N, C-alpha and C positions, 0 to 999 in steps of 0.2 A: 539498389532501389532508389528511385527518385522521391522527392518530397511528397508528391501526390499519392504514390503507392504507400508510403509510410503513414500518411494521414489516415488512410483507410483502416489502419490498425488501431487508431485511437479516436475515431470519429464519434464513438458512443460516449466518450468522457471529456472531449474538448471540441469547442466549435472551430470551424475553419478560420474564422476571424481571429480567434485567440491564438490558434496555431501559427498563423501568419505573423501576428503581432510578436509572439515569442521568438520566432525566427529573426525578425528584423531587430528586436532588442538585443538578442545574443550576437547577431552579426556585428552590431555597433560595439557591443562589449568586447568582442574578440578582434576589433579593428579590422574587420573583413578578412581575417586569416582563414576562416572556414566558410565554405560555400553553403547555400541553402540546404542542399541534400545532407551534408554532414551534420548541420545543426538539427535538422529534422530527425535524423537518426539518434542524436543525443536526447532529444525530447521524448521520442518513443521509448528509448531505453530507460529513461528516468521514470516513465509511467508504467514500467514493468511489462511492456508488450513485446519484448524480444525474447525468443526461446531460451537464450542463455541465462536469463534471470530467474528461471524457475529453480528453486532450491528445495532441498529436504530439510527438515528440522535439524537433523544431525549435522548439516553443513553450516548452520548459523553460529555466529560468534558475536560478541558485543560490538555494537556500532556499525552494523552493515545494513544496507537497504536490500530488500529482496521481495520476491513474489513466491507464494506458496499455495499448494493445494492440500487442504487438511480436512479432517472431520471434527465436528464439534462434539466433545464428550459431555460437558456440563458447563453451567455458568452460575455465577453468584453476583448478586447486586448489593451495593453498599453505598453509603454516603459518607463523605469526609468534609471537614472544614479546612479551608485554606484561605488565608488573608480575609477572614471574616465573611467568607462566601461558602455556601454549601455546594459541593460538587457531587454529581452522581457518577458512579463508576461501575462497570460491569467487567468482571474477570471471567474470561471464557477459557476453559481448558480445551486445547486443541491437540490433535495428534495426526501423525502420518505413519507410514510403515517403519520409520527410523527413530521415532521418539515423540515426546510431547513437550509442550510449553504453554505459556499463558498469553492470550490475546487480550489486551485491555482497551475497552471503549469508554469514552467520556461523554457525558451530557448529550449533545445533539447527535453524536455518533450512535448512541444507544437508541434514540428515536428513529434515526435513519435506517437502522438495521434491526428493528423490532420484530421483523418477520422471521429472523433466524431462531432455530431451536436445536436442542441436543439431537444428535443423529444426522444433522445436515452436513453435506460435503460442500465446502466453499473454496473459492479462490480468493486469497488475500493479495491484492495487487498494490505494490509499492509500500510495503511496511518497513519499519525500521526496528532494530533490535537494541535491547538494553539489558545488561546483566545487573541485577540488584540482589539484595539479600534473600529474596524469594526465589531466585533462579532466573532463567532467561525469560524475558518478557518481550512481546512484540506489540507495536502500536501502528496505527495508520499514519502515513506521511501526509504532507500537504496535498498531494494528488492521489493519496491512497484511497482505495475503496474495496468493497467486498462484493463478490458475485456468487450467488448460490449456483452450484453445479447440479444440473438435472440428474 
């Protein structure tokens, strides 16, 4: 696939100008060792838009980036204090046919995805995993987002 075909996979989450900028910056970073098409593939992959990135909950381990299709079981809102700042947190229990884990949203993410409710099927694109004393937790990455599946 060439970079224009690859851009079609992410045009809903990144402008063409930003895509071209990212390619030129990475080309410079890699001292022109990779061509535009290879860098475009890296970007699309990072954004979770390549089929090989779709994982099941049972495949997840600590410290990986992934994209998942899950169902929302329930969620719980809370507030915590950190560095004299009150933060809002939403813990969403999500599951697929292989297991369950917790998706954690913070502050603006809660507002951005306020339309989600228990029972919804969602795609979590470009999340990262963290194992803590509560179990496996997933959070959105820098380019992460959630799409409701019809």
